[in-house]
DRENKE-466056 format. One record per residue (C-alpha): residue number from 1; x, y, z; chain; residue in three letters. Coordinates in Angstrom, 3 decimals. Layout:
// residues N
   i        x        y        z ch  aa
 NUM        X        Y        Z  A ALA
...
// end
This chain:
// residues 523
   i        x        y        z ch  aa
   1  -64.471  109.553  -35.285  A MET
   2  -61.624  108.564  -32.966  A ARG
   3  -57.989  109.648  -33.226  A VAL
   4  -55.019  108.089  -31.430  A LEU
   5  -51.838  110.123  -30.857  A ILE
   6  -49.040  107.694  -29.975  A SER
   7  -46.059  110.097  -29.788  A ASP
   8  -45.480  113.425  -28.061  A ASN
   9  -47.218  116.100  -30.122  A LEU
  10  -47.332  119.851  -29.494  A ALA
  11  -50.553  120.655  -27.635  A HIS
  12  -51.645  123.053  -30.388  A GLU
  13  -52.066  120.120  -32.744  A GLY
  14  -53.799  118.022  -30.092  A VAL
  15  -56.235  120.843  -29.313  A ASP
  16  -57.175  121.258  -33.000  A ILE
  17  -58.013  117.570  -33.261  A LEU
  18  -59.985  117.597  -30.009  A LYS
  19  -62.273  120.276  -31.415  A GLN
  20  -63.425  117.830  -34.086  A GLU
  21  -62.986  114.269  -32.791  A PHE
  22  -62.531  112.031  -29.794  A ASP
  23  -58.793  112.040  -29.159  A VAL
  24  -56.662  109.740  -27.002  A ASP
  25  -52.996  110.414  -26.283  A VAL
  26  -51.172  107.202  -25.416  A LYS
  27  -47.383  107.325  -25.802  A THR
  28  -44.565  104.794  -25.345  A ASN
  29  -46.724  101.913  -26.553  A LEU
  30  -45.074   98.681  -27.644  A THR
  31  -46.027   97.163  -30.992  A GLU
  32  -48.133   94.560  -29.197  A GLU
  33  -49.937   97.185  -27.104  A GLN
  34  -50.691   99.276  -30.171  A LEU
  35  -51.955   96.211  -32.057  A MET
  36  -54.409   95.508  -29.242  A GLU
  37  -56.135   98.914  -29.431  A ILE
  38  -55.594  100.221  -32.963  A ILE
  39  -58.819   98.685  -34.364  A HIS
  40  -60.822  101.222  -32.314  A ASP
  41  -59.405  104.265  -34.149  A TYR
  42  -60.009  106.006  -37.470  A ASP
  43  -56.749  107.976  -37.466  A ALA
  44  -53.279  107.551  -36.002  A LEU
  45  -50.851  110.433  -35.457  A VAL
  46  -47.163  109.692  -34.894  A VAL
  47  -43.792  111.389  -34.952  A ARG
  48  -40.608  109.320  -35.220  A SER
  49  -40.828  107.072  -32.152  A ALA
  50  -43.801  104.910  -33.142  A THR
  51  -43.155  102.388  -35.903  A ARG
  52  -46.362  101.783  -37.837  A VAL
  53  -45.648   98.276  -39.062  A THR
  54  -47.536   95.920  -41.345  A LYS
  55  -48.746   94.007  -38.276  A LYS
  56  -50.269   97.167  -36.791  A ILE
  57  -51.861   98.211  -40.067  A ILE
  58  -53.343   94.721  -40.555  A GLU
  59  -55.102   94.982  -37.192  A LYS
  60  -56.467   98.457  -37.879  A SER
  61  -59.517  100.086  -39.413  A ASN
  62  -57.590  103.292  -40.015  A LEU
  63  -58.588  105.781  -42.663  A LYS
  64  -55.498  107.975  -42.300  A VAL
  65  -52.049  107.923  -40.684  A ILE
  66  -50.390  111.272  -40.008  A GLY
  67  -46.670  111.881  -39.472  A ARG
  68  -45.838  115.152  -37.718  A ALA
  69  -42.664  115.743  -39.708  A GLY
  70  -41.161  115.142  -43.125  A VAL
  71  -39.969  111.545  -43.184  A GLY
  72  -42.284  108.539  -43.211  A VAL
  73  -39.598  105.870  -42.834  A ASP
  74  -41.283  104.645  -39.677  A ASN
  75  -44.541  103.947  -41.549  A ILE
  76  -45.094  101.005  -43.902  A ASP
  77  -46.506  103.285  -46.591  A VAL
  78  -46.709  100.571  -49.250  A ASP
  79  -48.841   98.320  -47.079  A PHE
  80  -50.960  101.252  -45.914  A ALA
  81  -51.609  102.031  -49.576  A THR
  82  -52.649   98.455  -50.285  A LYS
  83  -55.080   98.698  -47.356  A LYS
  84  -56.502  101.951  -48.734  A GLY
  85  -55.148  104.019  -45.837  A ILE
  86  -54.106  107.575  -46.637  A LEU
  87  -50.747  108.688  -45.259  A VAL
  88  -50.064  112.397  -44.735  A VAL
  89  -47.043  114.251  -43.401  A ASN
  90  -45.868  117.821  -42.707  A ALA
  91  -42.975  118.700  -45.047  A PRO
  92  -43.206  122.492  -44.788  A GLU
  93  -43.275  123.000  -41.039  A GLY
  94  -39.509  123.275  -40.595  A ASN
  95  -38.746  125.634  -43.513  A THR
  96  -38.357  128.750  -41.371  A ILE
  97  -36.439  126.896  -38.667  A ALA
  98  -33.938  125.465  -41.148  A ALA
  99  -33.440  128.724  -43.035  A SER
 100  -32.998  130.737  -39.836  A GLU
 101  -30.481  128.202  -38.521  A HIS
 102  -28.554  128.576  -41.778  A THR
 103  -28.454  132.359  -41.363  A ILE
 104  -27.461  131.952  -37.709  A ALA
 105  -24.513  129.759  -38.672  A LEU
 106  -23.620  132.126  -41.517  A LEU
 107  -23.333  135.061  -39.118  A MET
 108  -21.678  133.033  -36.377  A ALA
 109  -18.916  131.753  -38.638  A VAL
 110  -18.404  135.171  -40.254  A ALA
 111  -17.874  136.844  -36.857  A ARG
 112  -16.097  133.972  -35.029  A ASN
 113  -18.803  134.055  -32.365  A ILE
 114  -18.420  130.529  -30.870  A PRO
 115  -14.657  130.844  -30.467  A ALA
 116  -14.991  134.351  -29.029  A ALA
 117  -17.573  133.165  -26.499  A VAL
 118  -15.340  130.275  -25.419  A THR
 119  -12.337  132.593  -25.095  A SER
 120  -14.190  135.063  -22.903  A LEU
 121  -15.606  132.295  -20.702  A LYS
 122  -12.001  131.206  -20.195  A ASN
 123  -11.332  134.713  -18.797  A LYS
 124   -9.477  135.994  -21.871  A LYS
 125   -9.970  139.310  -23.669  A TRP
 126   -8.493  138.573  -27.115  A ASP
 127  -10.415  140.991  -29.330  A ARG
 128   -7.684  141.132  -31.971  A LYS
 129   -7.882  137.369  -32.564  A ASN
 130  -11.546  137.412  -33.535  A PHE
 131  -11.755  139.954  -36.319  A ILE
 132  -14.583  138.878  -38.591  A GLY
 133  -15.954  139.817  -42.002  A VAL
 134  -19.120  141.698  -42.923  A GLU
 135  -21.863  140.053  -44.966  A LEU
 136  -23.063  143.206  -46.700  A ARG
 137  -21.805  143.379  -50.281  A GLY
 138  -20.513  139.808  -50.224  A LYS
 139  -21.730  137.131  -52.650  A THR
 140  -23.667  134.186  -51.236  A LEU
 141  -23.806  131.120  -53.445  A GLY
 142  -26.970  129.065  -52.835  A VAL
 143  -26.935  125.508  -54.166  A VAL
 144  -30.553  124.301  -54.282  A GLY
 145  -33.552  126.632  -54.523  A LEU
 146  -36.271  124.616  -52.883  A GLY
 147  -38.362  126.135  -50.118  A ARG
 148  -35.464  126.357  -47.656  A ILE
 149  -32.826  127.508  -50.144  A GLY
 150  -35.108  130.194  -51.511  A LYS
 151  -35.967  131.411  -48.000  A ASP
 152  -32.266  131.594  -47.096  A VAL
 153  -31.641  133.644  -50.231  A ALA
 154  -34.438  136.095  -49.403  A VAL
 155  -33.124  136.553  -45.867  A LYS
 156  -29.579  137.081  -47.146  A ALA
 157  -30.806  139.709  -49.616  A ILE
 158  -32.194  141.537  -46.587  A GLY
 159  -28.685  141.515  -45.128  A LEU
 160  -27.353  143.267  -48.222  A GLY
 161  -25.761  140.209  -49.824  A MET
 162  -25.625  139.458  -53.542  A ASN
 163  -27.168  136.090  -54.397  A ILE
 164  -26.102  133.684  -57.108  A ILE
 165  -27.678  130.246  -57.182  A ALA
 166  -27.530  126.878  -58.865  A TYR
 167  -30.547  124.645  -59.267  A ASP
 168  -30.840  122.764  -62.582  A PRO
 169  -34.574  122.361  -62.123  A TYR
 170  -35.648  125.933  -61.400  A VAL
 171  -36.768  128.345  -64.115  A ILE
 172  -34.660  131.535  -63.992  A LYS
 173  -37.628  133.859  -64.436  A ASP
 174  -39.274  132.233  -61.427  A HIS
 175  -36.688  133.613  -58.982  A VAL
 176  -34.792  136.406  -60.718  A GLU
 177  -37.640  138.804  -59.997  A ASN
 178  -36.531  138.633  -56.348  A ILE
 179  -32.883  139.398  -57.278  A HIS
 180  -31.544  135.845  -57.338  A ILE
 181  -29.163  135.254  -60.247  A LYS
 182  -29.451  131.640  -61.420  A VAL
 183  -26.374  130.232  -63.139  A THR
 184  -24.347  127.025  -63.439  A ASP
 185  -22.633  125.275  -60.528  A LEU
 186  -19.102  126.117  -61.681  A GLU
 187  -19.896  129.838  -61.769  A THR
 188  -21.454  129.724  -58.302  A VAL
 189  -18.412  127.949  -56.878  A LEU
 190  -15.970  130.378  -58.503  A LYS
 191  -17.746  133.621  -57.590  A GLU
 192  -19.188  133.002  -54.116  A ALA
 193  -17.610  134.389  -50.950  A ASP
 194  -19.966  132.201  -48.919  A PHE
 195  -21.578  128.926  -50.023  A LEU
 196  -24.688  127.289  -48.563  A THR
 197  -26.240  123.985  -49.631  A PHE
 198  -29.926  123.065  -49.704  A HIS
 199  -30.311  119.903  -51.762  A VAL
 200  -31.515  116.403  -50.854  A PRO
 201  -29.024  113.579  -50.533  A ILE
 202  -29.375  111.391  -53.614  A THR
 203  -27.119  109.382  -55.898  A LYS
 204  -26.573  112.575  -57.885  A THR
 205  -25.842  114.874  -54.944  A THR
 206  -23.728  112.465  -52.853  A TYR
 207  -20.258  114.075  -52.719  A HIS
 208  -21.376  116.567  -55.357  A MET
 209  -18.713  118.815  -53.846  A ILE
 210  -15.357  117.025  -53.982  A ASP
 211  -11.711  118.088  -54.128  A LYS
 212  -12.015  119.207  -57.745  A GLU
 213  -15.021  121.420  -56.945  A HIS
 214  -13.336  122.896  -53.880  A ILE
 215  -10.335  123.833  -56.016  A ASN
 216  -12.692  125.922  -58.180  A MET
 217  -13.712  128.039  -55.194  A MET
 218  -12.271  131.367  -54.138  A LYS
 219   -9.363  131.213  -51.737  A ASN
 220  -10.779  131.873  -48.272  A GLY
 221  -14.352  130.855  -49.086  A VAL
 222  -16.686  130.077  -46.164  A ILE
 223  -19.027  127.058  -46.414  A ILE
 224  -22.305  126.384  -44.589  A ILE
 225  -24.211  123.084  -44.738  A ASN
 226  -27.545  122.706  -42.957  A CYS
 227  -29.027  120.357  -45.560  A ALA
 228  -27.741  116.781  -45.554  A ARG
 229  -24.499  115.088  -44.633  A GLY
 230  -22.717  113.519  -47.568  A GLY
 231  -23.274  116.400  -50.003  A ILE
 232  -19.682  117.503  -49.381  A ILE
 233  -16.767  115.064  -49.404  A ASP
 234  -15.651  115.493  -45.793  A GLU
 235  -12.085  114.313  -46.450  A ASP
 236  -11.679  116.923  -49.175  A ALA
 237  -13.268  119.557  -46.936  A LEU
 238  -10.907  118.708  -44.069  A TYR
 239   -7.890  119.037  -46.344  A GLU
 240   -9.122  122.414  -47.652  A ALA
 241   -9.768  123.727  -44.140  A LEU
 242   -6.283  122.716  -42.998  A VAL
 243   -4.625  124.298  -46.043  A SER
 244   -6.660  127.499  -45.774  A GLY
 245   -8.297  127.120  -49.190  A LYS
 246  -11.559  127.105  -47.228  A VAL
 247  -11.281  129.764  -44.543  A CYS
 248  -13.972  128.305  -42.305  A ALA
 249  -17.154  126.298  -42.354  A CYS
 250  -20.315  125.821  -40.315  A ALA
 251  -21.917  122.390  -40.273  A LEU
 252  -25.225  121.183  -38.877  A ASP
 253  -25.136  117.824  -40.659  A VAL
 254  -22.554  115.103  -41.214  A PHE
 255  -22.227  112.040  -43.376  A GLU
 256  -22.163  109.860  -40.266  A HIS
 257  -24.089  111.047  -37.218  A GLU
 258  -23.260  111.539  -34.462  A PRO
 259  -19.869  112.675  -35.870  A PRO
 260  -17.973  112.216  -32.614  A LEU
 261  -14.968  110.672  -34.383  A GLU
 262  -14.924  113.173  -37.259  A SER
 263  -11.679  115.192  -37.416  A PRO
 264  -13.707  118.145  -38.714  A LEU
 265  -15.147  119.003  -35.320  A ILE
 266  -11.655  119.348  -33.847  A ASP
 267  -10.563  122.044  -36.296  A LEU
 268  -10.522  125.610  -34.902  A PRO
 269  -12.054  127.024  -38.114  A ASN
 270  -15.114  124.753  -37.948  A VAL
 271  -18.256  125.477  -35.979  A ILE
 272  -20.806  122.696  -35.688  A ALA
 273  -24.225  121.990  -34.249  A THR
 274  -25.882  118.579  -33.690  A PRO
 275  -28.451  118.567  -36.536  A HIS
 276  -30.575  121.373  -35.086  A LEU
 277  -32.002  122.737  -38.343  A GLY
 278  -35.594  121.814  -37.490  A ALA
 279  -35.250  122.068  -33.719  A SER
 280  -37.334  125.079  -32.758  A THR
 281  -40.434  125.254  -30.604  A ALA
 282  -42.258  126.889  -33.510  A GLU
 283  -41.291  124.138  -35.961  A ALA
 284  -42.620  121.513  -33.584  A GLN
 285  -45.889  123.442  -33.363  A VAL
 286  -46.011  123.936  -37.129  A ASN
 287  -45.691  120.242  -37.959  A VAL
 288  -48.237  119.351  -35.261  A ALA
 289  -50.771  121.868  -36.606  A VAL
 290  -50.124  120.917  -40.246  A ASP
 291  -50.657  117.217  -39.680  A VAL
 292  -53.693  117.811  -37.442  A ALA
 293  -55.373  119.936  -40.109  A GLU
 294  -54.731  117.278  -42.747  A ASP
 295  -56.135  114.566  -40.478  A ILE
 296  -59.317  116.626  -40.172  A ILE
 297  -59.523  117.104  -43.945  A ARG
 298  -58.978  113.400  -44.546  A ALA
 299  -61.622  112.245  -42.078  A LEU
 300  -64.094  114.752  -43.534  A LYS
 301  -63.442  113.512  -47.060  A GLY
 302  -61.792  116.732  -48.205  A GLU
 303  -58.632  117.168  -50.287  A ILE
 304  -55.571  117.005  -48.065  A VAL
 305  -52.588  119.332  -48.347  A LYS
 306  -49.677  116.935  -47.871  A ASN
 307  -50.646  113.427  -49.013  A PRO
 308  -47.941  110.805  -49.367  A VAL
 309  -49.799  108.024  -51.154  A ASN
 310  -53.157  109.205  -52.508  A MET
 311  -54.315  108.360  -56.048  A ILE
 312  -57.345  110.200  -57.378  A SER
 313  -59.041  107.777  -59.779  A VAL
 314  -62.351  105.921  -59.903  A ARG
 315  -61.989  102.347  -58.605  A PRO
 316  -63.511  100.818  -61.749  A GLU
 317  -60.849  102.469  -63.910  A GLU
 318  -57.876  102.027  -61.643  A TYR
 319  -56.921   98.465  -62.642  A ASN
 320  -57.132   99.371  -66.325  A LYS
 321  -54.853  102.388  -66.152  A ILE
 322  -52.602  101.206  -63.309  A LYS
 323  -49.914   99.867  -65.747  A PRO
 324  -49.845  103.264  -67.479  A PHE
 325  -49.572  105.064  -64.127  A ILE
 326  -46.582  102.881  -63.229  A GLU
 327  -45.041  103.278  -66.694  A LEU
 328  -45.366  107.069  -66.723  A ALA
 329  -43.690  107.392  -63.317  A GLU
 330  -40.805  105.195  -64.469  A LYS
 331  -40.492  107.232  -67.671  A MET
 332  -40.281  110.488  -65.737  A GLY
 333  -37.721  109.160  -63.266  A SER
 334  -35.723  107.609  -66.104  A PHE
 335  -35.624  110.884  -68.021  A TYR
 336  -34.261  112.950  -65.117  A THR
 337  -31.583  110.335  -64.472  A GLN
 338  -30.631  110.429  -68.152  A LEU
 339  -30.718  114.179  -68.728  A LYS
 340  -30.779  117.437  -66.799  A ASN
 341  -31.755  121.022  -67.391  A GLY
 342  -34.314  123.508  -66.124  A ARG
 343  -37.673  122.110  -67.135  A ILE
 344  -40.176  124.679  -68.389  A SER
 345  -42.827  122.425  -69.934  A GLU
 346  -43.908  118.791  -69.890  A VAL
 347  -46.285  117.611  -72.602  A GLU
 348  -47.978  114.222  -72.171  A MET
 349  -49.346  112.786  -75.435  A ILE
 350  -51.682  109.768  -75.362  A TYR
 351  -52.866  107.425  -78.070  A SER
 352  -54.532  104.016  -78.265  A GLY
 353  -56.513  102.388  -75.486  A LYS
 354  -55.172  104.605  -72.682  A VAL
 355  -56.805  107.589  -74.391  A ALA
 356  -60.234  106.133  -73.483  A ARG
 357  -59.744  107.090  -69.858  A PHE
 358  -59.202  110.149  -67.707  A ASP
 359  -55.412  110.322  -68.073  A VAL
 360  -54.754  112.908  -65.355  A LYS
 361  -53.501  110.239  -62.911  A PRO
 362  -51.077  109.037  -65.599  A VAL
 363  -49.867  112.583  -66.254  A THR
 364  -49.513  113.151  -62.531  A THR
 365  -47.493  109.954  -62.197  A ALA
 366  -45.189  111.145  -64.974  A GLY
 367  -44.676  114.470  -63.209  A ILE
 368  -44.111  112.623  -59.934  A LYS
 369  -41.405  110.555  -61.607  A GLY
 370  -39.713  113.656  -62.991  A ILE
 371  -39.751  115.410  -59.610  A LEU
 372  -38.583  112.365  -57.652  A THR
 373  -34.936  112.985  -58.499  A ASN
 374  -35.226  116.751  -58.106  A ILE
 375  -36.943  117.557  -54.825  A LEU
 376  -35.618  117.322  -51.296  A GLU
 377  -38.846  115.581  -50.257  A PHE
 378  -40.951  113.040  -52.178  A PRO
 379  -43.575  114.154  -54.683  A ALA
 380  -46.754  112.084  -54.894  A ASN
 381  -49.773  111.543  -57.079  A LEU
 382  -51.693  114.414  -55.525  A VAL
 383  -49.133  117.156  -54.976  A ASN
 384  -47.064  116.643  -58.148  A ALA
 385  -49.103  119.183  -60.135  A TYR
 386  -48.788  121.750  -57.352  A PHE
 387  -45.047  121.216  -56.983  A LEU
 388  -44.531  121.482  -60.742  A ALA
 389  -46.521  124.725  -60.847  A LYS
 390  -44.527  126.021  -57.884  A GLU
 391  -41.383  125.535  -59.971  A ARG
 392  -42.880  127.237  -63.009  A GLY
 393  -43.349  124.038  -65.035  A ILE
 394  -46.206  124.095  -67.547  A LYS
 395  -48.068  120.785  -67.977  A ILE
 396  -49.925  119.939  -71.204  A VAL
 397  -52.091  116.881  -71.961  A GLU
 398  -53.038  115.715  -75.463  A LYS
 399  -54.984  112.761  -76.872  A LYS
 400  -54.070  112.285  -80.523  A VAL
 401  -55.367  108.883  -81.611  A SER
 402  -58.917  108.017  -82.637  A LYS
 403  -58.083  104.295  -82.726  A ASP
 404  -58.706  103.489  -79.095  A GLN
 405  -58.275   99.733  -79.618  A ASP
 406  -54.583  100.089  -80.509  A ALA
 407  -51.961   99.407  -77.813  A PRO
 408  -51.760  102.355  -75.440  A GLY
 409  -48.824  104.678  -76.005  A THR
 410  -47.549  107.501  -73.810  A VAL
 411  -45.142  110.120  -75.137  A ILE
 412  -43.479  112.459  -72.646  A MET
 413  -42.103  115.576  -74.351  A ARG
 414  -39.921  117.703  -72.084  A ILE
 415  -38.772  121.243  -72.827  A ILE
 416  -35.727  122.529  -70.919  A THR
 417  -33.194  125.305  -71.248  A ASP
 418  -30.961  122.761  -72.976  A LYS
 419  -33.460  121.822  -75.668  A GLY
 420  -36.409  119.504  -76.274  A ILE
 421  -36.308  115.813  -75.399  A GLY
 422  -38.825  113.010  -75.446  A SER
 423  -39.364  109.523  -74.135  A ILE
 424  -42.052  107.081  -75.295  A SER
 425  -43.572  104.032  -73.648  A GLY
 426  -46.289  101.492  -74.206  A THR
 427  -48.156   98.687  -72.453  A VAL
 428  -48.735   95.381  -74.255  A PHE
 429  -51.493   93.069  -73.071  A GLY
 430  -52.462   93.649  -69.461  A LYS
 431  -49.170   94.745  -67.942  A ASP
 432  -46.165   94.405  -70.275  A GLU
 433  -44.528   97.800  -69.875  A GLN
 434  -41.869   98.989  -72.315  A ARG
 435  -39.911  102.158  -73.009  A ILE
 436  -39.793  102.211  -76.809  A ILE
 437  -37.968  105.424  -77.685  A ALA
 438  -35.636  108.067  -76.256  A VAL
 439  -35.605  111.166  -78.436  A ASP
 440  -35.111  109.831  -81.991  A GLU
 441  -33.626  106.521  -80.869  A TYR
 442  -35.934  103.485  -81.055  A LYS
 443  -35.305  100.958  -78.270  A ILE
 444  -37.148   98.197  -76.424  A ASP
 445  -36.367   98.647  -72.742  A LEU
 446  -38.046   96.809  -69.885  A ILE
 447  -38.278   99.475  -67.147  A PRO
 448  -37.004   97.310  -64.312  A GLU
 449  -33.717   96.967  -62.457  A GLY
 450  -30.549   98.677  -63.660  A TYR
 451  -29.532   99.958  -67.081  A ALA
 452  -26.461  101.576  -68.611  A LEU
 453  -27.179  104.145  -71.321  A MET
 454  -24.318  104.956  -73.691  A SER
 455  -24.421  107.799  -76.216  A PHE
 456  -21.773  107.272  -78.877  A HIS
 457  -20.839  107.219  -82.534  A ARG
 458  -21.762  103.913  -84.120  A ASP
 459  -18.550  102.069  -85.039  A ARG
 460  -17.262   98.488  -84.955  A PRO
 461  -15.857   97.370  -81.613  A GLY
 462  -17.409   99.921  -79.295  A ILE
 463  -19.931   97.440  -77.856  A VAL
 464  -17.119   94.993  -77.150  A GLY
 465  -15.018   97.628  -75.403  A GLU
 466  -17.864   98.519  -73.052  A VAL
 467  -18.651   94.848  -72.416  A GLY
 468  -15.012   94.051  -71.688  A THR
 469  -14.726   96.913  -69.215  A LEU
 470  -17.897   95.812  -67.404  A LEU
 471  -16.704   92.197  -67.311  A GLY
 472  -13.354   93.252  -65.900  A ARG
 473  -15.283   94.897  -63.039  A ASN
 474  -17.506   91.836  -62.475  A ASP
 475  -20.659   93.559  -63.755  A ILE
 476  -22.988   91.177  -65.580  A ASN
 477  -24.941   92.194  -68.700  A ILE
 478  -28.509   90.869  -68.874  A ALA
 479  -29.462   92.205  -72.325  A TYR
 480  -28.515   94.788  -74.924  A MET
 481  -30.474   97.199  -77.129  A GLN
 482  -29.070   99.522  -79.770  A LEU
 483  -30.782  102.464  -81.446  A GLY
 484  -29.112  104.644  -84.050  A ARG
 485  -30.015  107.553  -86.285  A LYS
 486  -27.947  106.362  -89.252  A SER
 487  -25.204  103.974  -90.277  A TYR
 488  -22.050  104.935  -88.342  A ARG
 489  -23.913  107.938  -87.007  A GLY
 490  -25.068  108.869  -83.524  A GLU
 491  -26.287  105.901  -81.499  A ALA
 492  -27.772  104.968  -78.137  A LEU
 493  -26.834  101.674  -76.501  A MET
 494  -28.893  100.254  -73.649  A VAL
 495  -27.361   97.548  -71.490  A LEU
 496  -29.524   95.860  -68.880  A GLY
 497  -27.204   94.985  -66.000  A ILE
 498  -27.478   93.020  -62.781  A ASP
 499  -25.404   95.244  -60.492  A GLU
 500  -24.966   98.926  -59.767  A GLU
 501  -22.102  100.573  -61.640  A ILE
 502  -19.589  102.496  -59.489  A PRO
 503  -18.783  106.022  -60.607  A GLU
 504  -15.181  105.174  -61.371  A TYR
 505  -16.342  102.507  -63.845  A VAL
 506  -18.685  105.004  -65.504  A LEU
 507  -15.783  107.410  -65.831  A ASN
 508  -13.721  104.703  -67.531  A GLU
 509  -16.577  104.042  -69.968  A ILE
 510  -16.824  107.757  -70.758  A ARG
 511  -13.133  107.730  -71.715  A LYS
 512  -13.709  105.158  -74.477  A ILE
 513  -13.197  106.700  -77.895  A LYS
 514  -16.400  108.001  -79.565  A ASP
 515  -18.533  107.744  -76.379  A ILE
 516  -19.964  111.181  -75.603  A SER
 517  -21.662  110.160  -72.350  A ASP
 518  -22.596  107.147  -70.244  A ALA
 519  -25.330  107.201  -67.605  A VAL
 520  -26.297  104.599  -64.997  A PHE
 521  -30.049  104.457  -64.377  A THR
 522  -32.188  102.633  -61.857  A LYS
 523  -35.897  101.811  -62.040  A PHE
// end
């Protein structure tokens, strides 16, 4: 077996690979140069510099592509999948680096260390101007309890801090045994002396902290963000820092990087670093070792630890259950866009023709869909079960129909701290996928494109009011579905639409009389 390393990789990872295979290290290759030699290799290891394009993959005989890091944006994963090439990455290697950087910024901002250093280097001895605050006994609010958030919390407990946390997808019992109090976001914002954020940047988390949320916080709160730029509305943060509502903040990430024009970095109560969360020598070694070990597992035919695109199913069955795999993933993603809550159990119930097969890949796809909108890194068809278990989610599979010639139906029943919900789907013919029910509402939804879901009381005129508002904002309706429990009772309206709906339009829809909620979803 031959392995090509086309980017700079820590020697520890290179050495591990050399113990097993013939390894060549050739960096700074152009696309054309890589295309000329790639057919001679079984595995390719990259970081962020090499772009593994469709052209390169087409010329290759690769069995696996490894990315020494989290993101795989520089790899055409979809085309690699079509070619049967496994893609692996190293999502855990920077956990310690990121959590330690968070703690470093927490302590630095609490004790005014950067400003004090600058003052002393300017030959001043202004001790009275740099009085800080102690961390012991203070309350740290942690928003997001993934690997990094949880590690920050554990470290802060060691410093004598009290931890309250918000993560709508974490089971309380799963973390409260280590003295982390899980509560709602509003409570965290109101009670925390310090706030740190550890969530991915998604449609849901973009500007999740705005002016209204900042106003909920304690006067003099201190904010730390080592997660992603865009989580906090920077204009609102600037205003709060100037007014003193926010005493100080420490930022490693910005909405636009590099943030050289950002007014935030000019404020005296802001300390900032240039996205250094994962920049430690150890983290670079960790990702190199992690990806090297997975390359070895892949080339030896063993189960890999961090697959990005692997599906475990017999080839002769794959084409038959592929529509159900796709449907289940869409159902899971759709559900977590529509509803929230801490998930404790997911039950997958199968009937009809799909029940003939091993449905584990379908269940896994459903779990993957659920986790897609929750995690800070992508779930996939191999690690979804592990990630669900890690979060304390129980997974149950049932086959209930003996009539295996009937159309295949998948029911996803989800238990959360807010109650029990369900979503049902089916496949007609070879590949006609439909979502046919949400809770007790019967619908007929094609899981493609964009949809607006409206929960409301059934009354004359409400459909027209929503349609008029959308039309006024130049948003075109493709189709409409309506499910209701009873005449003039609770109802669910589904509008297929051709454009994304801005948040301000959704807010206007929510203000319409008798509408309890409106949610924009994307397949």
